[in-house]
All heavy atoms as a GROMACS GRO file, in nm:
protein
  574
    1MET      N    1   1.790  -0.023  -1.197
    1MET     CA    2   1.852  -0.117  -1.092
    1MET      C    3   1.941  -0.215  -1.173
    1MET      O    4   1.893  -0.281  -1.264
    1MET     CB    5   1.745  -0.186  -1.022
    1MET     CG    6   1.795  -0.280  -0.919
    1MET     SD    7   1.658  -0.344  -0.820
    1MET     CE    8   1.721  -0.334  -0.658
    2PRO      N    9   2.067  -0.219  -1.135
    2PRO     CA   10   2.161  -0.304  -1.211
    2PRO      C   11   2.137  -0.454  -1.183
    2PRO      O   12   2.096  -0.486  -1.075
    2PRO     CB   13   2.298  -0.264  -1.158
    2PRO     CG   14   2.274  -0.203  -1.022
    2PRO     CD   15   2.135  -0.147  -1.041
    3VAL      N   16   2.166  -0.536  -1.284
    3VAL     CA   17   2.150  -0.675  -1.264
    3VAL      C   18   2.283  -0.732  -1.201
    3VAL      O   19   2.391  -0.696  -1.239
    3VAL     CB   20   2.131  -0.745  -1.398
    3VAL    CG1   21   2.130  -0.893  -1.389
    3VAL    CG2   22   2.014  -0.692  -1.476
    4ILE      N   23   2.261  -0.815  -1.099
    4ILE     CA   24   2.367  -0.876  -1.025
    4ILE      C   25   2.381  -1.021  -1.052
    4ILE      O   26   2.287  -1.096  -1.050
    4ILE     CB   27   2.355  -0.852  -0.876
    4ILE    CG1   28   2.346  -0.699  -0.837
    4ILE    CG2   29   2.469  -0.916  -0.802
    4ILE    CD1   30   2.312  -0.670  -0.697
    5ASN      N   31   2.498  -1.064  -1.100
    5ASN     CA   32   2.521  -1.205  -1.127
    5ASN      C   33   2.568  -1.269  -0.996
    5ASN      O   34   2.676  -1.234  -0.949
    5ASN     CB   35   2.631  -1.218  -1.237
    5ASN     CG   36   2.641  -1.368  -1.278
    5ASN    OD1   37   2.584  -1.455  -1.225
    5ASN    ND2   38   2.727  -1.387  -1.388
    6MET      N   39   2.488  -1.359  -0.948
    6MET     CA   40   2.514  -1.415  -0.812
    6MET      C   41   2.647  -1.502  -0.815
    6MET      O   42   2.708  -1.517  -0.712
    6MET     CB   43   2.398  -1.500  -0.764
    6MET     CG   44   2.274  -1.425  -0.737
    6MET     SD   45   2.295  -1.300  -0.604
    6MET     CE   46   2.295  -1.411  -0.462
    7ASP      N   47   2.679  -1.552  -0.933
    7ASP     CA   48   2.803  -1.640  -0.943
    7ASP      C   49   2.922  -1.554  -0.933
    7ASP      O   50   3.033  -1.610  -0.884
    7ASP     CB   51   2.800  -1.706  -1.084
    7ASP     CG   52   2.688  -1.798  -1.096
    7ASP    OD1   53   2.640  -1.851  -0.994
    7ASP    OD2   54   2.649  -1.827  -1.212
    8ASP      N   55   2.920  -1.421  -0.946
    8ASP     CA   56   3.036  -1.339  -0.940
    8ASP      C   57   3.054  -1.287  -0.800
    8ASP      O   58   3.164  -1.226  -0.774
    8ASP     CB   59   3.023  -1.219  -1.035
    8ASP     CG   60   3.025  -1.260  -1.188
    8ASP    OD1   61   3.070  -1.370  -1.208
    8ASP    OD2   62   2.980  -1.184  -1.272
    9LEU      N   63   2.961  -1.306  -0.712
    9LEU     CA   64   2.971  -1.254  -0.577
    9LEU      C   65   3.048  -1.345  -0.483
    9LEU      O   66   3.035  -1.471  -0.499
    9LEU     CB   67   2.830  -1.226  -0.518
    9LEU     CG   68   2.749  -1.120  -0.583
    9LEU    CD1   69   2.606  -1.118  -0.520
    9LEU    CD2   70   2.817  -0.988  -0.581
   10THR      N   71   3.121  -1.297  -0.385
   10THR     CA   72   3.185  -1.381  -0.285
   10THR      C   73   3.072  -1.427  -0.183
   10THR      O   74   2.967  -1.368  -0.179
   10THR     CB   75   3.295  -1.309  -0.213
   10THR    OG1   76   3.234  -1.199  -0.139
   10THR    CG2   77   3.389  -1.244  -0.314
   11ASP      N   78   3.115  -1.527  -0.102
   11ASP     CA   79   3.026  -1.570   0.000
   11ASP      C   80   2.985  -1.459   0.098
   11ASP      O   81   2.875  -1.458   0.147
   11ASP     CB   82   3.085  -1.692   0.076
   11ASP     CG   83   3.092  -1.815  -0.012
   11ASP    OD1   84   3.016  -1.828  -0.106
   11ASP    OD2   85   3.176  -1.902   0.027
   12LYS      N   86   3.080  -1.375   0.119
   12LYS     CA   87   3.058  -1.260   0.218
   12LYS      C   88   2.955  -1.167   0.162
   12LYS      O   89   2.865  -1.120   0.231
   12LYS     CB   90   3.191  -1.187   0.250
   12LYS     CG   91   3.166  -1.066   0.345
   12LYS     CD   92   3.300  -0.996   0.364
   12LYS     CE   93   3.270  -0.876   0.450
   12LYS     NZ   94   3.394  -0.790   0.478
   13ASP      N   95   2.971  -1.131   0.026
   13ASP     CA   96   2.871  -1.046  -0.040
   13ASP      C   97   2.728  -1.102  -0.037
   13ASP      O   98   2.630  -1.037  -0.013
   13ASP     CB   99   2.915  -1.015  -0.185
   13ASP     CG  100   3.043  -0.935  -0.189
   13ASP    OD1  101   3.074  -0.864  -0.102
   13ASP    OD2  102   3.107  -0.948  -0.290
   14LYS      N  103   2.719  -1.237  -0.055
   14LYS     CA  104   2.593  -1.306  -0.053
   14LYS      C  105   2.534  -1.295   0.081
   14LYS      O  106   2.417  -1.282   0.096
   14LYS     CB  107   2.606  -1.453  -0.107
   14LYS     CG  108   2.636  -1.470  -0.246
   14LYS     CD  109   2.667  -1.612  -0.281
   14LYS     CE  110   2.705  -1.630  -0.429
   14LYS     NZ  111   2.732  -1.761  -0.462
   15ALA      N  112   2.618  -1.315   0.187
   15ALA     CA  113   2.564  -1.320   0.325
   15ALA      C  114   2.519  -1.178   0.354
   15ALA      O  115   2.408  -1.159   0.431
   15ALA     CB  116   2.675  -1.366   0.419
   16VAL      N  117   2.593  -1.072   0.321
   16VAL     CA  118   2.548  -0.933   0.342
   16VAL      C  119   2.417  -0.902   0.274
   16VAL      O  120   2.330  -0.842   0.337
   16VAL     CB  121   2.667  -0.837   0.289
   16VAL    CG1  122   2.609  -0.687   0.295
   16VAL    CG2  123   2.788  -0.850   0.370
   17MET      N  124   2.403  -0.957   0.152
   17MET     CA  125   2.276  -0.927   0.086
   17MET      C  126   2.158  -0.997   0.155
   17MET      O  127   2.050  -0.949   0.168
   17MET     CB  128   2.278  -0.971  -0.062
   17MET     CG  129   2.372  -0.894  -0.157
   17MET     SD  130   2.384  -0.953  -0.319
   17MET     CE  131   2.214  -0.945  -0.376
   18GLN      N  132   2.184  -1.116   0.206
   18GLN     CA  133   2.079  -1.193   0.274
   18GLN      C  134   2.041  -1.128   0.405
   18GLN      O  135   1.926  -1.114   0.436
   18GLN     CB  136   2.130  -1.340   0.309
   18GLN     CG  137   2.018  -1.429   0.351
   18GLN     CD  138   2.064  -1.566   0.366
   18GLN    OE1  139   2.185  -1.602   0.360
   18GLN    NE2  140   1.969  -1.659   0.377
   19VAL      N  141   2.143  -1.080   0.478
   19VAL     CA  142   2.114  -1.006   0.609
   19VAL      C  143   2.032  -0.876   0.574
   19VAL      O  144   1.940  -0.848   0.650
   19VAL     CB  145   2.246  -0.979   0.678
   19VAL    CG1  146   2.219  -0.878   0.785
   19VAL    CG2  147   2.303  -1.104   0.726
   20ASP      N  148   2.074  -0.805   0.475
   20ASP     CA  149   2.001  -0.682   0.429
   20ASP      C  150   1.850  -0.711   0.399
   20ASP      O  151   1.759  -0.645   0.440
   20ASP     CB  152   2.058  -0.612   0.315
   20ASP     CG  153   2.192  -0.553   0.348
   20ASP    OD1  154   2.218  -0.522   0.464
   20ASP    OD2  155   2.272  -0.523   0.254
   21GLN      N  156   1.828  -0.826   0.327
   21GLN     CA  157   1.695  -0.864   0.295
   21GLN      C  158   1.617  -0.903   0.422
   21GLN      O  159   1.501  -0.860   0.440
   21GLN     CB  160   1.698  -0.980   0.192
   21GLN     CG  161   1.555  -1.024   0.157
   21GLN     CD  162   1.479  -0.922   0.080
   21GLN    OE1  163   1.529  -0.840   0.009
   21GLN    NE2  164   1.344  -0.926   0.100
   22LEU      N  165   1.680  -0.977   0.512
   22LEU     CA  166   1.609  -1.012   0.632
   22LEU      C  167   1.578  -0.890   0.720
   22LEU      O  168   1.473  -0.887   0.781
   22LEU     CB  169   1.697  -1.107   0.705
   22LEU     CG  170   1.708  -1.251   0.643
   22LEU    CD1  171   1.814  -1.341   0.725
   22LEU    CD2  172   1.577  -1.325   0.646
   23LYS      N  173   1.663  -0.795   0.716
   23LYS     CA  174   1.637  -0.670   0.789
   23LYS      C  175   1.518  -0.600   0.738
   23LYS      O  176   1.432  -0.538   0.808
   23LYS     CB  177   1.751  -0.572   0.793
   23LYS     CG  178   1.864  -0.616   0.879
   23LYS     CD  179   1.991  -0.518   0.869
   23LYS     CE  180   2.097  -0.565   0.955
   23LYS     NZ  181   2.216  -0.482   0.939
   24LYS      N  182   1.497  -0.595   0.608
   24LYS     CA  183   1.378  -0.539   0.542
   24LYS      C  184   1.249  -0.613   0.574
   24LYS      O  185   1.151  -0.555   0.610
   24LYS     CB  186   1.393  -0.534   0.390
   24LYS     CG  187   1.500  -0.438   0.345
   24LYS     CD  188   1.515  -0.447   0.199
   24LYS     CE  189   1.631  -0.364   0.146
   24LYS     NZ  190   1.655  -0.380   0.001
   25GLU      N  191   1.263  -0.751   0.584
   25GLU     CA  192   1.148  -0.829   0.596
   25GLU      C  193   1.099  -0.830   0.747
   25GLU      O  194   0.978  -0.848   0.771
   25GLU     CB  195   1.177  -0.978   0.565
   25GLU     CG  196   1.187  -0.997   0.413
   25GLU     CD  197   1.225  -1.145   0.376
   25GLU    OE1  198   1.210  -1.236   0.469
   25GLU    OE2  199   1.263  -1.165   0.258
   26ILE      N  200   1.185  -0.807   0.838
   26ILE     CA  201   1.151  -0.802   0.980
   26ILE      C  202   1.061  -0.682   1.011
   26ILE      O  203   0.979  -0.689   1.103
   26ILE     CB  204   1.278  -0.803   1.074
   26ILE    CG1  205   1.240  -0.843   1.217
   26ILE    CG2  206   1.343  -0.670   1.073
   26ILE    CD1  207   1.227  -0.988   1.240
   27LEU      N  208   1.073  -0.579   0.925
   27LEU     CA  209   0.991  -0.457   0.947
   27LEU      C  210   0.845  -0.473   0.893
   27LEU      O  211   0.762  -0.389   0.928
   27LEU     CB  212   1.062  -0.337   0.879
   27LEU     CG  213   1.198  -0.302   0.928
   27LEU    CD1  214   1.255  -0.188   0.855
   27LEU    CD2  215   1.197  -0.266   1.076
   28LEU      N  216   0.821  -0.575   0.812
   28LEU     CA  217   0.691  -0.592   0.762
   28LEU      C  218   0.590  -0.637   0.869
   28LEU      O  219   0.622  -0.722   0.954
   28LEU     CB  220   0.689  -0.704   0.650
   28LEU     CG  221   0.763  -0.668   0.521
   28LEU    CD1  222   0.770  -0.785   0.432
   28LEU    CD2  223   0.703  -0.551   0.451
   29GLU      N  224   0.470  -0.580   0.861
   29GLU     CA  225   0.370  -0.616   0.959
   29GLU      C  226   0.298  -0.749   0.912
   29GLU      O  227   0.260  -0.756   0.793
   29GLU     CB  228   0.263  -0.512   0.972
   29GLU     CG  229   0.159  -0.534   1.074
   29GLU     CD  230   0.061  -0.418   1.089
   29GLU    OE1  231   0.107  -0.304   1.063
   29GLU    OE2  232  -0.043  -0.443   1.135
   30ARG      N  233   0.291  -0.846   0.995
   30ARG     CA  234   0.235  -0.981   0.958
   30ARG      C  235   0.090  -0.991   1.007
   30ARG      O  236   0.059  -0.929   1.111
   30ARG     CB  237   0.316  -1.092   1.019
   30ARG     CG  238   0.472  -1.089   0.988
   30ARG     CD  239   0.488  -1.118   0.846
   30ARG     NE  240   0.630  -1.101   0.818
   30ARG     CZ  241   0.686  -1.169   0.710
   30ARG    NH1  242   0.618  -1.243   0.638
   30ARG    NH2  243   0.812  -1.147   0.696
   31ALA      N  244   0.010  -1.055   0.931
   31ALA     CA  245  -0.130  -1.071   0.973
   31ALA      C  246  -0.152  -1.229   0.993
   31ALA      O  247  -0.092  -1.305   0.923
   31ALA     CB  248  -0.221  -1.021   0.872
   32LYS      N  249  -0.234  -1.257   1.087
   32LYS     CA  250  -0.266  -1.398   1.116
   32LYS      C  251  -0.349  -1.459   1.003
   32LYS      O  252  -0.436  -1.382   0.949
   32LYS     CB  253  -0.329  -1.416   1.249
   32LYS     CG  254  -0.243  -1.381   1.366
   32LYS     CD  255  -0.315  -1.419   1.496
   32LYS     CE  256  -0.217  -1.383   1.611
   32LYS     NZ  257  -0.182  -1.498   1.686
   33THR      N  258  -0.319  -1.579   0.973
   33THR     CA  259  -0.393  -1.645   0.862
   33THR      C  260  -0.539  -1.651   0.892
   33THR      O  261  -0.628  -1.630   0.810
   33THR     CB  262  -0.336  -1.791   0.829
   33THR    OG1  263  -0.192  -1.777   0.813
   33THR    CG2  264  -0.401  -1.852   0.720
   34SER      N  265  -0.579  -1.681   1.016
   34SER     CA  266  -0.717  -1.690   1.052
   34SER      C  267  -0.789  -1.562   1.036
   34SER      O  268  -0.902  -1.557   0.980
   34SER     CB  269  -0.733  -1.744   1.198
   34SER     OG  270  -0.667  -1.652   1.288
   35LYS      N  271  -0.728  -1.451   1.056
   35LYS     CA  272  -0.788  -1.322   1.045
   35LYS      C  273  -0.807  -1.285   0.894
   35LYS      O  274  -0.907  -1.234   0.853
   35LYS     CB  275  -0.701  -1.210   1.110
   35LYS     CG  276  -0.742  -1.070   1.092
   35LYS     CD  277  -0.872  -1.044   1.168
   35LYS     CE  278  -0.904  -0.890   1.158
   35LYS     NZ  279  -1.041  -0.870   1.189
   36CYS      N  280  -0.701  -1.319   0.817
   36CYS     CA  281  -0.712  -1.305   0.669
   36CYS      C  282  -0.827  -1.383   0.606
   36CYS      O  283  -0.899  -1.334   0.522
   36CYS     CB  284  -0.586  -1.336   0.601
   36CYS     SG  285  -0.448  -1.219   0.640
   37CYS      N  286  -0.839  -1.508   0.653
   37CYS     CA  287  -0.946  -1.593   0.597
   37CYS      C  288  -1.088  -1.543   0.632
   37CYS      O  289  -1.168  -1.548   0.560
   37CYS     CB  290  -0.924  -1.734   0.658
   37CYS     SG  291  -0.783  -1.824   0.588
   38GLU      N  292  -1.095  -1.484   0.758
   38GLU     CA  293  -1.226  -1.427   0.791
   38GLU      C  294  -1.257  -1.315   0.702
   38GLU      O  295  -1.372  -1.296   0.656
   38GLU     CB  296  -1.222  -1.378   0.944
   38GLU     CG  297  -1.218  -1.490   1.045
   38GLU     CD  298  -1.208  -1.436   1.187
   38GLU    OE1  299  -1.206  -1.319   1.203
   38GLU    OE2  300  -1.189  -1.520   1.279
   39GLU      N  301  -1.159  -1.224   0.680
   39GLU     CA  302  -1.177  -1.109   0.596
   39GLU      C  303  -1.218  -1.148   0.453
   39GLU      O  304  -1.305  -1.088   0.389
   39GLU     CB  305  -1.061  -1.011   0.596
   39GLU     CG  306  -1.032  -0.949   0.733
   39GLU     CD  307  -0.909  -0.872   0.730
   39GLU    OE1  308  -0.834  -0.856   0.634
   39GLU    OE2  309  -0.877  -0.813   0.837
   40ILE      N  310  -1.149  -1.249   0.400
   40ILE     CA  311  -1.177  -1.293   0.260
   40ILE      C  312  -1.324  -1.351   0.255
   40ILE      O  313  -1.392  -1.325   0.156
   40ILE     CB  314  -1.073  -1.392   0.215
   40ILE    CG1  315  -0.941  -1.327   0.191
   40ILE    CG2  316  -1.120  -1.466   0.088
   40ILE    CD1  317  -0.825  -1.421   0.164
   41THR      N  318  -1.361  -1.429   0.356
   41THR     CA  319  -1.495  -1.484   0.357
   41THR      C  320  -1.601  -1.375   0.368
   41THR      O  321  -1.699  -1.380   0.292
   41THR     CB  322  -1.509  -1.582   0.482
   41THR    OG1  323  -1.400  -1.682   0.475
   41THR    CG2  324  -1.640  -1.649   0.486
   42GLU      N  325  -1.575  -1.274   0.453
   42GLU     CA  326  -1.673  -1.163   0.458
   42GLU      C  327  -1.687  -1.088   0.320
   42GLU      O  328  -1.791  -1.049   0.279
   42GLU     CB  329  -1.633  -1.066   0.566
   42GLU     CG  330  -1.645  -1.118   0.704
   42GLU     CD  331  -1.584  -1.032   0.813
   42GLU    OE1  332  -1.545  -0.925   0.779
   42GLU    OE2  333  -1.588  -1.080   0.931
   43TYR      N  334  -1.579  -1.070   0.260
   43TYR     CA  335  -1.573  -1.002   0.128
   43TYR      C  336  -1.648  -1.076   0.026
   43TYR      O  337  -1.725  -1.022  -0.046
   43TYR     CB  338  -1.426  -0.978   0.085
   43TYR     CG  339  -1.417  -0.929  -0.062
   43TYR    CD1  340  -1.441  -0.780  -0.072
   43TYR    CD2  341  -1.379  -0.994  -0.170
   43TYR    CE1  342  -1.422  -0.725  -0.202
   43TYR    CE2  343  -1.372  -0.953  -0.291
   43TYR     CZ  344  -1.395  -0.810  -0.310
   43TYR     OH  345  -1.385  -0.758  -0.432
   44ILE      N  346  -1.627  -1.214   0.021
   44ILE     CA  347  -1.700  -1.293  -0.075
   44ILE      C  348  -1.843  -1.298  -0.048
   44ILE      O  349  -1.926  -1.285  -0.147
   44ILE     CB  350  -1.642  -1.432  -0.081
   44ILE    CG1  351  -1.498  -1.436  -0.137
   44ILE    CG2  352  -1.730  -1.530  -0.163
   44ILE    CD1  353  -1.423  -1.561  -0.118
   45GLN      N  354  -1.883  -1.306   0.075
   45GLN     CA  355  -2.025  -1.316   0.113
   45GLN      C  356  -2.093  -1.177   0.087
   45GLN      O  357  -2.210  -1.177   0.049
   45GLN     CB  358  -2.044  -1.352   0.260
   45GLN     CG  359  -2.009  -1.505   0.276
   45GLN     CD  360  -2.017  -1.545   0.426
   45GLN    OE1  361  -2.013  -1.456   0.515
   45GLN    NE2  362  -2.013  -1.672   0.450
   46ALA      N  363  -2.021  -1.070   0.096
   46ALA     CA  364  -2.077  -0.930   0.072
   46ALA      C  365  -2.112  -0.916  -0.075
   46ALA      O  366  -2.208  -0.852  -0.106
   46ALA     CB  367  -1.982  -0.825   0.115
   47GLY      N  368  -2.033  -0.979  -0.170
   47GLY     CA  369  -2.060  -0.961  -0.310
   47GLY      C  370  -2.136  -1.079  -0.374
   47GLY      O  371  -2.147  -1.090  -0.497
   48GLU      N  372  -2.195  -1.169  -0.287
   48GLU     CA  373  -2.251  -1.290  -0.331
   48GLU      C  374  -2.377  -1.256  -0.412
   48GLU      O  375  -2.410  -1.335  -0.502
   48GLU     CB  376  -2.291  -1.373  -0.210
   48GLU     CG  377  -2.335  -1.512  -0.243
   48GLU     CD  378  -2.352  -1.601  -0.120
   48GLU    OE1  379  -2.376  -1.536  -0.010
   48GLU    OE2  380  -2.346  -1.716  -0.123
   49GLU      N  381  -2.454  -1.158  -0.382
   49GLU     CA  382  -2.583  -1.125  -0.447
   49GLU      C  383  -2.565  -1.095  -0.601
   49GLU      O  384  -2.648  -1.144  -0.674
   49GLU     CB  385  -2.648  -1.005  -0.386
   49GLU     CG  386  -2.693  -1.017  -0.244
   49GLU     CD  387  -2.813  -1.129  -0.244
   49GLU    OE1  388  -2.893  -1.123  -0.321
   49GLU    OE2  389  -2.803  -1.212  -0.146
   50GLY      N  390  -2.460  -1.030  -0.641
   50GLY     CA  391  -2.445  -0.992  -0.775
   50GLY      C  392  -2.338  -1.081  -0.852
   50GLY      O  393  -2.303  -1.052  -0.957
   51ASP      N  394  -2.302  -1.196  -0.790
   51ASP     CA  395  -2.198  -1.280  -0.851
   51ASP      C  396  -2.270  -1.372  -0.953
   51ASP      O  397  -2.333  -1.462  -0.915
   51ASP     CB  398  -2.123  -1.354  -0.741
   51ASP     CG  399  -1.997  -1.423  -0.799
   51ASP    OD1  400  -1.987  -1.444  -0.916
   51ASP    OD2  401  -1.911  -1.447  -0.713
   52ILE      N  402  -2.236  -1.357  -1.084
   52ILE     CA  403  -2.299  -1.441  -1.183
   52ILE      C  404  -2.250  -1.581  -1.174
   52ILE      O  405  -2.329  -1.671  -1.211
   52ILE     CB  406  -2.259  -1.376  -1.322
   52ILE    CG1  407  -2.334  -1.238  -1.340
   52ILE    CG2  408  -2.301  -1.471  -1.430
   52ILE    CD1  409  -2.293  -1.170  -1.465
   53LEU      N  410  -2.126  -1.602  -1.133
   53LEU     CA  411  -2.073  -1.741  -1.120
   53LEU      C  412  -2.154  -1.817  -1.014
   53LEU      O  413  -2.163  -1.939  -1.025
   53LEU     CB  414  -1.930  -1.743  -1.088
   53LEU     CG  415  -1.837  -1.687  -1.202
   53LEU    CD1  416  -1.693  -1.683  -1.150
   53LEU    CD2  417  -1.852  -1.763  -1.328
   54LEU      N  418  -2.202  -1.752  -0.907
   54LEU     CA  419  -2.275  -1.825  -0.802
   54LEU      C  420  -2.424  -1.831  -0.834
   54LEU      O  421  -2.487  -1.938  -0.808
   54LEU     CB  422  -2.254  -1.748  -0.669
   54LEU     CG  423  -2.113  -1.760  -0.612
   54LEU    CD1  424  -2.103  -1.678  -0.488
   54LEU    CD2  425  -2.070  -1.898  -0.581
   55LYS      N  426  -2.482  -1.724  -0.885
   55LYS     CA  427  -2.627  -1.722  -0.903
   55LYS      C  428  -2.672  -1.759  -1.053
   55LYS      O  429  -2.780  -1.795  -1.074
   55LYS     CB  430  -2.676  -1.584  -0.876
   55LYS     CG  431  -2.652  -1.530  -0.737
   55LYS     CD  432  -2.736  -1.612  -0.642
   55LYS     CE  433  -2.716  -1.558  -0.497
   55LYS     NZ  434  -2.792  -1.627  -0.396
   56GLY      N  435  -2.578  -1.752  -1.144
   56GLY     CA  436  -2.624  -1.765  -1.277
   56GLY      C  437  -2.668  -1.643  -1.345
   56GLY      O  438  -2.695  -1.543  -1.283
   57MET      N  439  -2.670  -1.649  -1.474
   57MET     CA  440  -2.711  -1.528  -1.559
   57MET      C  441  -2.850  -1.540  -1.595
   57MET      O  442  -2.894  -1.645  -1.643
   57MET     CB  443  -2.618  -1.515  -1.674
   57MET     CG  444  -2.649  -1.397  -1.767
   57MET     SD  445  -2.531  -1.377  -1.897
   57MET     CE  446  -2.379  -1.349  -1.816
   58PRO      N  447  -2.941  -1.436  -1.583
   58PRO     CA  448  -3.076  -1.438  -1.633
   58PRO      C  449  -3.079  -1.454  -1.780
   58PRO      O  450  -2.995  -1.403  -1.862
   58PRO     CB  451  -3.131  -1.306  -1.594
   58PRO     CG  452  -3.033  -1.241  -1.502
   58PRO     CD  453  -2.905  -1.306  -1.520
   59GLU      N  454  -3.181  -1.532  -1.831
   59GLU     CA  455  -3.191  -1.561  -1.971
   59GLU      C  456  -3.202  -1.436  -2.059
   59GLU      O  457  -3.144  -1.431  -2.163
   59GLU     CB  458  -3.311  -1.655  -1.995
   59GLU     CG  459  -3.283  -1.796  -1.955
   59GLU     CD  460  -3.178  -1.869  -2.035
   59GLU    OE1  461  -3.168  -1.844  -2.161
   59GLU    OE2  462  -3.101  -1.942  -1.976
   60ASP      N  463  -3.265  -1.337  -2.010
   60ASP     CA  464  -3.285  -1.212  -2.084
   60ASP      C  465  -3.161  -1.129  -2.104
   60ASP      O  466  -3.151  -1.049  -2.184
   60ASP     CB  467  -3.401  -1.128  -2.029
   60ASP     CG  468  -3.377  -1.092  -1.880
   60ASP    OD1  469  -3.303  -1.158  -1.820
   60ASP    OD2  470  -3.437  -0.988  -1.845
   61LYS      N  471  -3.061  -1.151  -2.014
   61LYS     CA  472  -2.931  -1.079  -2.016
   61LYS      C  473  -2.822  -1.167  -2.079
   61LYS      O  474  -2.714  -1.122  -2.074
   61LYS     CB  475  -2.904  -1.031  -1.883
   61LYS     CG  476  -2.999  -0.920  -1.833
   61LYS     CD  477  -2.954  -0.868  -1.702
   61LYS     CE  478  -3.041  -0.760  -1.647
   61LYS     NZ  479  -2.999  -0.706  -1.518
   62ASN      N  480  -2.850  -1.288  -2.107
   62ASN     CA  481  -2.743  -1.383  -2.157
   62ASN      C  482  -2.714  -1.360  -2.302
   62ASN      O  483  -2.790  -1.394  -2.394
   62ASN     CB  484  -2.786  -1.530  -2.134
   62ASN     CG  485  -2.676  -1.626  -2.169
   62ASN    OD1  486  -2.570  -1.585  -2.209
   62ASN    ND2  487  -2.709  -1.755  -2.140
   63PRO      N  488  -2.596  -1.304  -2.340
   63PRO     CA  489  -2.559  -1.276  -2.480
   63PRO      C  490  -2.522  -1.403  -2.558
   63PRO      O  491  -2.506  -1.403  -2.678
   63PRO     CB  492  -2.440  -1.184  -2.472
   63PRO     CG  493  -2.378  -1.216  -2.340
   63PRO     CD  494  -2.492  -1.257  -2.250
   64PHE      N  495  -2.506  -1.512  -2.483
   64PHE     CA  496  -2.464  -1.638  -2.554
   64PHE      C  497  -2.580  -1.740  -2.579
   64PHE      O  498  -2.547  -1.851  -2.623
   64PHE     CB  499  -2.352  -1.708  -2.459
   64PHE     CG  500  -2.236  -1.622  -2.443
   64PHE    CD1  501  -2.222  -1.563  -2.319
   64PHE    CD2  502  -2.149  -1.592  -2.544
   64PHE    CE1  503  -2.112  -1.482  -2.293
   64PHE    CE2  504  -2.037  -1.510  -2.524
   64PHE     CZ  505  -2.018  -1.450  -2.407
   65LYS      N  506  -2.696  -1.704  -2.543
   65LYS     CA  507  -2.812  -1.796  -2.566
   65LYS      C  508  -2.836  -1.811  -2.710
   65LYS      O  509  -2.806  -1.718  -2.803
   65LYS     CB  510  -2.938  -1.743  -2.492
   65LYS     CG  511  -3.001  -1.625  -2.551
   65LYS     CD  512  -3.126  -1.585  -2.474
   65LYS     CE  513  -3.188  -1.451  -2.533
   65LYS     NZ  514  -3.302  -1.413  -2.460
   66ASP      N  515  -2.900  -1.916  -2.751
   66ASP     CA  516  -2.922  -1.951  -2.892
   66ASP      C  517  -3.024  -1.848  -2.948
   66ASP      O  518  -3.120  -1.811  -2.883
   66ASP     CB  519  -2.988  -2.092  -2.912
   66ASP     CG  520  -2.884  -2.199  -2.870
   66ASP    OD1  521  -2.760  -2.171  -2.895
   66ASP    OD2  522  -2.922  -2.305  -2.832
   67LEU      N  523  -2.993  -1.799  -3.066
   67LEU     CA  524  -3.080  -1.700  -3.134
   67LEU      C  525  -3.198  -1.772  -3.201
   67LEU      O  526  -3.176  -1.881  -3.254
   67LEU     CB  527  -3.008  -1.622  -3.232
   67LEU     CG  528  -2.891  -1.535  -3.176
   67LEU    CD1  529  -2.815  -1.463  -3.292
   67LEU    CD2  530  -2.943  -1.427  -3.085
   68LYS      N  531  -3.313  -1.727  -3.193
   68LYS     CA  532  -3.432  -1.788  -3.257
   68LYS      C  533  -3.436  -1.744  -3.410
   68LYS      O  534  -3.397  -1.636  -3.451
   68LYS     CB  535  -3.562  -1.740  -3.186
   68LYS     CG  536  -3.562  -1.783  -3.043
   68LYS     CD  537  -3.680  -1.725  -2.974
   68LYS     CE  538  -3.677  -1.768  -2.825
   68LYS     NZ  539  -3.775  -1.699  -2.744
   69GLY      N  540  -3.478  -1.841  -3.484
   69GLY     CA  541  -3.495  -1.818  -3.636
   69GLY      C  542  -3.360  -1.806  -3.707
   69GLY      O  543  -3.354  -1.721  -3.792
   70GLY      N  544  -3.263  -1.883  -3.669
   70GLY     CA  545  -3.140  -1.876  -3.739
   70GLY      C  546  -3.147  -1.924  -3.887
   70GLY      O  547  -3.244  -2.001  -3.916
   71CYS      N  548  -3.066  -1.888  -3.971
   71CYS     CA  549  -3.073  -1.918  -4.115
   71CYS      C  550  -2.983  -2.036  -4.133
   71CYS      O  551  -2.864  -2.049  -4.091
   71CYS     CB  552  -3.017  -1.798  -4.191
   71CYS     SG  553  -3.018  -1.832  -4.369
   72VAL      N  554  -3.039  -2.135  -4.211
   72VAL     CA  555  -2.959  -2.256  -4.244
   72VAL      C  556  -2.947  -2.258  -4.396
   72VAL      O  557  -3.041  -2.253  -4.472
   72VAL     CB  558  -3.030  -2.383  -4.199
   72VAL    CG1  559  -2.954  -2.504  -4.238
   72VAL    CG2  560  -3.054  -2.377  -4.049
   73ILE      N  561  -2.816  -2.264  -4.447
   73ILE     CA  562  -2.802  -2.270  -4.590
   73ILE      C  563  -2.770  -2.408  -4.627
   73ILE      O  564  -2.677  -2.474  -4.579
   73ILE     CB  565  -2.683  -2.170  -4.626
   73ILE    CG1  566  -2.709  -2.033  -4.578
   73ILE    CG2  567  -2.650  -2.188  -4.772
   73ILE    CD1  568  -2.590  -1.938  -4.608
   74CYS      N  569  -2.844  -2.460  -4.727
   74CYS     CA  570  -2.829  -2.594  -4.768
   74CYS      C  571  -2.745  -2.607  -4.901
   74CYS      O  572  -2.754  -2.528  -4.986
   74CYS     CB  573  -2.964  -2.660  -4.797
   74CYS     SG  574  -3.063  -2.674  -4.649
   0.00000   0.00000   0.00000
């Protein structure tokens, strides 16, 4: 896809490009925000059981816990 320098275009060319873009956008199916929010909430609640950020990590599976019996060099 060639790069177009907008400064080199005439006002008519810019208007034609804008109309073409609007024609493409009008064909897109829109979803209501309330419906999208409901779907996102359901998705988050469905994965809530296994979410480490919400439930925390069990101590036996935590790779970052302090190791016992560490070596100290004096």
